[in-house]
N, C-alpha and C positions, 0 to 999 in steps of 0.2 A: 504494500500500500504506500506507494511513493507520493501520491498526490491526494490530498484530502480536500474536497470541494466544500464541505460543510464548515470547515474551520479556517479562519483567516491566519491563524498562527501555524503556518505550514511546517516550520521546523519542529515545533512541539508535537504536532500530529504525526509527522514522519517518524519521530522517535517512539511516540506512544499513540498508536492508532485509537486506543480506547478513549483518549481525551476528547476526540471529536464527538463521540457518542455521548459522553457524560457531561460535556460542557453546557448544553442547554438545560439539562436537568439540574445541574449545579447552580446555574443562574436563577432558575425558578425557586430552588430551595433557599438561596440567599435572600431573595426578595420576600418570600413567604415568612422566613424567620425574622427579617427586619420589620415587616409590617406587623407581625404578631408581637414582637418586642415593644414596638412603639405603642400599639394598642393597649397592651398590659400596663406599661408604665404610665400612660395617660389616664387609664382607669384608676390606678392606684393613687395618682397624684390628686385626683378630684375628690 
């Protein structure tokens, strides 16, 4: 797998093909955790 079209970081993807598959899920997980953390902290501060 020399070229990964899903991932802009071609060097990382060429070394670790699994990164291309996991990157979108990782981004969604980070956003979900951030939104959840902000929601919980806002609820506790009120």
